[in-house]
Residue frames relative to the residue before (quaternion, step in Angstrom):
aa qw qx qy qz dx dy dz
M 1.0000 0.0000 0.0000 0.0000 0.00 0.00 0.00
L 0.4354 -0.7067 0.5104 0.2248 3.52 -0.96 0.98
K 0.1508 -0.7971 0.5809 0.0674 3.55 -0.68 1.04
L 0.2535 -0.7762 0.5601 0.1398 3.57 -0.63 1.10
K 0.3897 -0.6995 0.5498 0.2377 3.50 -1.03 0.86
T 0.1336 -0.7938 0.5906 0.0574 3.55 -0.77 1.02
K 0.4588 -0.6880 0.4946 0.2676 3.49 -1.06 0.76
S 0.4940 -0.6382 0.5066 0.3035 3.51 -1.09 0.78
R 0.5263 -0.6142 0.4623 0.3634 3.59 -1.07 0.53
H 0.6822 0.4347 -0.2942 0.5090 3.57 1.26 -0.18
E 0.2850 0.7483 -0.5344 0.2706 3.58 1.18 0.47
A 0.6306 -0.6170 0.3155 0.3494 3.58 -0.86 1.01
M 0.7449 0.4093 -0.2510 0.4632 3.59 0.65 -1.00
R 0.5810 0.5509 -0.3781 0.4647 3.59 1.19 -0.39
I 0.6260 0.5249 -0.3311 0.4721 3.56 1.02 -0.77
L 0.6883 0.4775 -0.2871 0.4645 3.57 0.85 -0.92
K 0.6385 0.5215 -0.3167 0.4690 3.58 0.99 -0.84
A 0.6340 0.5175 -0.3271 0.4725 3.62 0.99 -0.76
D 0.6315 0.5133 -0.3240 0.4824 3.57 1.01 -0.82
H 0.6484 0.5238 -0.3185 0.4513 3.58 0.89 -0.92
D 0.6664 0.5078 -0.3034 0.4538 3.57 0.88 -0.93
K 0.6437 0.5338 -0.3200 0.4452 3.58 1.02 -0.85
V 0.7127 0.4333 -0.2837 0.4731 3.63 0.82 -0.89
K 0.5992 0.5406 -0.3772 0.4544 3.62 1.07 -0.56
K 0.6331 0.5151 -0.3332 0.4721 3.59 1.05 -0.70
L 0.6273 0.5170 -0.3268 0.4820 3.59 1.07 -0.72
F 0.6357 0.5242 -0.3214 0.4666 3.58 0.99 -0.78
D 0.6415 0.5199 -0.3062 0.4738 3.57 1.01 -0.86
R 0.6473 0.5142 -0.3131 0.4675 3.59 0.96 -0.86
F 0.6289 0.5492 -0.3190 0.4485 3.55 0.99 -0.89
E 0.6744 0.5182 -0.2945 0.4359 3.53 0.89 -0.97
K 0.7233 0.4550 -0.2279 0.4667 3.57 1.13 -0.69
T 0.6585 0.5417 -0.3247 0.4093 3.62 1.13 -0.37
D 0.2318 -0.7323 0.6238 0.1443 3.53 -1.25 0.65
S 0.5644 0.6238 -0.3727 0.3916 3.57 1.27 -0.22
D 0.4312 -0.7019 0.5035 0.2606 3.58 -0.72 1.07
G 0.6454 0.5250 -0.3295 0.4464 3.62 0.96 -0.82
E 0.6731 0.4710 -0.2968 0.4868 3.60 0.90 -0.83
C 0.6076 0.5562 -0.3433 0.4513 3.55 1.01 -0.76
K 0.6762 0.4871 -0.2889 0.4712 3.62 0.85 -0.95
E 0.6576 0.5028 -0.3148 0.4644 3.61 0.98 -0.79
I 0.6406 0.5078 -0.3258 0.4751 3.61 1.00 -0.76
V 0.6413 0.5132 -0.3247 0.4689 3.59 0.93 -0.86
R 0.6454 0.5174 -0.3264 0.4575 3.61 0.88 -0.93
E 0.6971 0.4740 -0.2839 0.4570 3.60 0.81 -1.01
A 0.6653 0.4947 -0.3182 0.4597 3.62 0.91 -0.84
C 0.6332 0.5302 -0.3399 0.4499 3.58 0.95 -0.76
A 0.6570 0.4995 -0.3151 0.4686 3.58 0.92 -0.90
E 0.6554 0.5031 -0.3203 0.4635 3.63 0.89 -0.86
L 0.7067 0.4843 -0.2803 0.4330 3.56 0.78 -0.99
K 0.6260 0.5398 -0.3464 0.4436 3.61 1.04 -0.67
V 0.6619 0.4768 -0.3052 0.4914 3.56 0.99 -0.87
H 0.6529 0.5332 -0.3167 0.4349 3.57 0.85 -0.96
A 0.6735 0.4971 -0.2906 0.4635 3.61 0.86 -0.93
R 0.6591 0.5159 -0.3168 0.4461 3.56 0.92 -0.83
V 0.6522 0.5014 -0.3085 0.4776 3.58 0.98 -0.85
E 0.6462 0.5020 -0.3263 0.4732 3.62 0.91 -0.76
E 0.7122 0.4770 -0.2654 0.4414 3.58 0.83 -0.95
E 0.7297 0.4342 -0.2439 0.4685 3.56 1.02 -0.75
I 0.8145 0.2536 -0.1003 0.5121 3.61 1.01 -0.73
F 0.7486 0.4472 -0.2453 0.4237 3.58 0.56 -1.20
Y 0.7267 0.4436 -0.2595 0.4558 3.59 0.66 -1.12
P 0.6484 0.5008 -0.3531 0.4518 3.68 0.87 -0.77
S 0.6136 0.5362 -0.3523 0.4604 3.61 1.05 -0.72
L 0.6668 0.4975 -0.3009 0.4662 3.57 0.93 -0.88
R 0.6386 0.5412 -0.3338 0.4335 3.58 0.94 -0.82
L 0.6787 0.4819 -0.2820 0.4772 3.57 1.10 -0.71
S 0.8089 0.3281 -0.1281 0.4708 3.61 1.08 -0.61
M 0.7449 0.4283 -0.2110 0.4661 3.58 1.07 -0.54
D 0.4433 -0.6466 0.5521 0.2840 3.53 -1.12 0.76
D 0.0612 0.8177 -0.5651 0.0905 3.57 -0.56 1.14
K 0.0746 0.8210 -0.5584 0.0929 3.55 0.75 1.02
A 0.6296 0.5474 -0.3367 0.4365 3.59 1.13 -0.54
G 0.4333 -0.7312 0.4365 0.2951 3.64 1.24 -0.22
L 0.2220 0.8129 -0.5106 0.1713 3.58 1.14 0.59
L 0.6769 0.4905 -0.2993 0.4601 3.58 0.99 -0.84
D 0.6137 0.5234 -0.3539 0.4734 3.59 1.05 -0.69
E 0.6526 0.4998 -0.3157 0.4740 3.60 0.97 -0.85
A 0.6327 0.5278 -0.3321 0.4592 3.61 0.98 -0.79
D 0.6402 0.5178 -0.3242 0.4657 3.59 1.00 -0.83
E 0.6640 0.4983 -0.3058 0.4660 3.60 0.98 -0.78
E 0.6189 0.5273 -0.3289 0.4803 3.57 1.10 -0.72
H 0.6246 0.5103 -0.3361 0.4864 3.58 1.04 -0.73
H 0.6327 0.5375 -0.3466 0.4367 3.59 0.90 -0.86
E 0.6772 0.4852 -0.3053 0.4613 3.60 0.81 -0.89
A 0.6571 0.5158 -0.3038 0.4582 3.54 0.95 -0.92
K 0.6620 0.5076 -0.3135 0.4536 3.61 0.94 -0.85
I 0.5961 0.5291 -0.3745 0.4738 3.62 1.07 -0.53
L 0.6642 0.4851 -0.3028 0.4814 3.61 0.88 -0.93
L 0.6356 0.5312 -0.3339 0.4498 3.63 0.94 -0.78
A 0.6672 0.4945 -0.3000 0.4693 3.55 0.94 -0.92
E 0.6448 0.5065 -0.3272 0.4697 3.60 0.97 -0.74
L 0.6579 0.5110 -0.3158 0.4542 3.59 0.90 -0.90
E 0.6568 0.5244 -0.3144 0.4414 3.58 1.00 -0.78
L 0.6787 0.4649 -0.2911 0.4884 3.59 1.17 -0.50
M 0.6132 0.5662 -0.3416 0.4321 3.59 1.25 -0.27
S 0.4823 -0.6721 0.4863 0.2815 3.55 -1.22 0.56
G 0.4971 -0.6360 0.4231 0.4115 3.54 1.19 -0.60
D 0.6256 0.5344 -0.3275 0.4646 3.56 1.32 -0.04
E 0.4848 0.6782 -0.4276 0.3494 3.59 1.26 -0.13
D 0.6213 -0.5590 0.4064 0.3694 3.58 -1.19 0.64
N 0.7829 0.3670 -0.1861 0.4667 3.61 0.94 -0.81
Y 0.3526 0.7670 -0.4800 0.2389 3.61 1.23 0.19
R 0.6928 0.4537 -0.2801 0.4856 3.62 0.76 -0.99
A 0.6442 0.5290 -0.3217 0.4491 3.57 0.95 -0.87
K 0.6506 0.5228 -0.3166 0.4508 3.59 0.94 -0.86
F 0.6806 0.4691 -0.2930 0.4806 3.58 0.97 -0.85
T 0.6011 0.5461 -0.3579 0.4608 3.60 1.09 -0.63
V 0.6467 0.5015 -0.3184 0.4785 3.59 0.97 -0.80
L 0.6174 0.5355 -0.3376 0.4670 3.57 0.99 -0.82
S 0.6838 0.4945 -0.2956 0.4478 3.58 0.82 -0.98
E 0.6475 0.5099 -0.3214 0.4662 3.60 0.97 -0.80
N 0.6684 0.4975 -0.3012 0.4637 3.59 0.96 -0.85
V 0.6679 0.4947 -0.2932 0.4725 3.55 0.98 -0.84
R 0.6217 0.5280 -0.3486 0.4618 3.61 1.00 -0.71
H 0.6280 0.5198 -0.3150 0.4860 3.59 1.05 -0.83
H 0.6597 0.5061 -0.3082 0.4622 3.62 0.88 -0.89
I 0.6476 0.5175 -0.3159 0.4615 3.59 0.93 -0.87
K 0.6374 0.5377 -0.3250 0.4460 3.58 0.92 -0.89
E 0.6899 0.4733 -0.2694 0.4769 3.58 0.89 -0.98
E 0.6593 0.5234 -0.3095 0.4423 3.56 0.94 -0.90
E 0.7229 0.4254 -0.2451 0.4863 3.58 0.85 -0.98
G 0.7358 0.4470 -0.2371 0.4500 3.59 1.02 -0.75
E 0.7912 0.2841 -0.1437 0.5222 3.59 1.10 -0.60
I 0.7349 0.4208 -0.2617 0.4630 3.57 0.75 -1.01
F 0.6608 0.5262 -0.3271 0.4237 3.63 0.80 -0.93
P 0.6730 0.4823 -0.3321 0.4518 3.65 0.80 -0.84
K 0.6481 0.4965 -0.3173 0.4824 3.62 1.01 -0.72
A 0.6378 0.5319 -0.3279 0.4502 3.58 0.99 -0.82
R 0.6486 0.5425 -0.3278 0.4214 3.60 0.95 -0.82
K 0.6340 0.5405 -0.3245 0.4478 3.59 1.22 -0.38
T 0.5834 0.5813 -0.3749 0.4256 3.58 1.30 -0.17
S 0.5596 -0.6071 0.4515 0.3382 3.54 -1.34 0.07
I 0.3280 0.7560 -0.4993 0.2677 3.62 1.26 0.29
D 0.3464 -0.6811 0.6067 0.2193 3.57 -1.08 0.85
F 0.2184 -0.8300 0.5029 0.1022 3.58 -0.06 1.31
D 0.5666 0.5573 -0.3965 0.4596 3.62 1.19 -0.27
A 0.6781 0.4712 -0.2806 0.4894 3.57 0.93 -0.93
L 0.6417 0.5130 -0.3162 0.4744 3.58 1.01 -0.82
G 0.6409 0.5402 -0.3038 0.4530 3.54 1.03 -0.85
A 0.6238 0.5396 -0.3332 0.4567 3.53 1.07 -0.78
Q 0.6398 0.5091 -0.3090 0.4858 3.58 1.06 -0.81
M 0.6660 0.5079 -0.3005 0.4563 3.55 0.93 -0.88
H 0.6401 0.5291 -0.3173 0.4579 3.54 0.99 -0.88
A 0.6471 0.5264 -0.3097 0.4564 3.57 0.94 -0.88
R 0.6839 0.4804 -0.2791 0.4729 3.53 0.91 -1.00
K 0.6187 0.5440 -0.3397 0.4538 3.60 1.02 -0.76
E 0.6490 0.5147 -0.3082 0.4678 3.58 0.94 -0.92
E 0.6472 0.5230 -0.3170 0.4551 3.54 0.95 -0.89
L 0.6834 0.4877 -0.2852 0.4624 3.60 0.90 -0.94
M 0.6527 0.5086 -0.3176 0.4630 3.55 1.03 -0.76
M 0.6689 0.4849 -0.2972 0.4786 3.58 1.08 -0.63
N 0.8043 0.3241 -0.1379 0.4786 3.57 0.84 -1.03
G 0.4865 -0.6406 0.4422 0.3968 3.57 1.23 -0.38
V 0.4832 -0.6429 0.5280 0.2728 3.51 -1.36 0.40
E 0.4115 -0.6995 0.5270 0.2521 3.58 -0.74 1.03
P 0.5751 -0.5874 0.4203 0.3842 3.62 -1.01 0.68
D 0.3022 -0.7401 0.5785 0.1622 3.55 -0.98 0.94
A 0.7405 -0.4069 0.2780 0.4569 3.58 -1.27 0.02
E 0.6336 0.5283 -0.3353 0.4550 3.60 1.04 -0.72
A 0.6557 0.4969 -0.3163 0.4723 3.63 0.92 -0.85
Q 0.6525 0.5116 -0.3144 0.4623 3.58 0.99 -0.82
M 0.6341 0.5279 -0.3190 0.4663 3.58 1.04 -0.83
V 0.6798 0.4771 -0.2936 0.4732 3.60 0.83 -0.99
A 0.6530 0.5110 -0.3258 0.4543 3.61 0.93 -0.83
G 0.6643 0.5155 -0.3039 0.4479 3.58 1.06 -0.76
F 0.7597 0.3700 -0.1930 0.4987 3.56 0.99 -0.82
G 0.4010 -0.7091 0.4840 0.3196 3.57 1.18 -0.48
I 0.3933 -0.7007 0.5404 0.2496 3.53 -1.32 -0.05
S 0.4696 -0.6240 0.5416 0.3112 3.49 -1.29 0.39
R 0.2868 -0.7874 0.5228 0.1565 3.56 -0.62 1.05
Q 0.7324 0.2617 -0.2000 0.5959 3.54 1.30 0.10
S 0.5249 -0.6315 0.4529 0.3472 3.56 -1.03 0.71
P 0.6320 -0.5630 0.3712 0.3818 3.60 -1.12 0.63
S 0.6855 0.4867 -0.3108 0.4435 3.60 0.88 -0.81
R 0.6160 0.5150 -0.3530 0.4803 3.64 1.10 -0.61
R 0.6389 0.5079 -0.3341 0.4714 3.61 1.01 -0.76
A 0.6905 0.4979 -0.2837 0.4414 3.60 0.88 -0.94
Q 0.6136 0.5886 -0.3565 0.3872 3.60 1.05 -0.71
K 0.5727 0.6035 -0.3728 0.4110 3.57 1.23 -0.42
T 0.7980 0.2778 -0.1405 0.5161 3.60 1.06 -0.62
F 0.6617 0.5118 -0.3018 0.4572 3.59 1.27 -0.13
T 0.1218 -0.7561 0.6385 0.0765 3.51 -1.08 0.81
P 0.3230 -0.7681 0.5140 0.2035 3.59 -0.55 1.05
P 0.4961 -0.6201 0.4870 0.3636 3.64 -1.05 0.54
L 0.1996 -0.7924 0.5722 0.0693 3.53 -0.88 1.02
R 0.5082 -0.6166 0.5078 0.3220 3.55 -1.18 0.65
A 0.5302 -0.5934 0.4921 0.3530 3.51 -1.14 0.60
R 0.4483 -0.6809 0.5142 0.2666 3.58 -1.03 0.80
K 0.3139 -0.7339 0.5731 0.1853 3.51 -0.99 0.87
H 0.2931 -0.7634 0.5529 0.1601 3.58 -0.94 0.85
């Protein structure tokens, strides 16, 4: 009798894909809501999810790939930089009240960046990873345990959060601030 190998629900890439799907649904909800209260709740939930997800990838998934996967194209370096940018936006959003002029815009930029990252990760990194000898069920078990720990205890502030906390955030976009003192040159009106 032929026995088919089934993937564990805690297989590494299944865990990551489930996380991706969850945050994409949050991004979709955000785009459709006009409610400030719902907007703030979505941002809070997405930030919490993304912080845990990024930490698990950076501590377990990416290092495993770096040891086993041919990455001459620098996909993992690019993924690390995308995480860096996202974590700066996450840290800024967490310091905001949700009433700032640029709050929605900042979360929109985060969602666009994360969607791009997900597309590359699932379309380029996952297929290359599957060609390695990594036991993704065992790796997934480690990732699942770490994820549970982070969800229970919280994610310690990373370098990006510390940097943003140290420098603070602009509660108004630079162009809104500048418009208060700037007068653009205007064409003469024709009569």
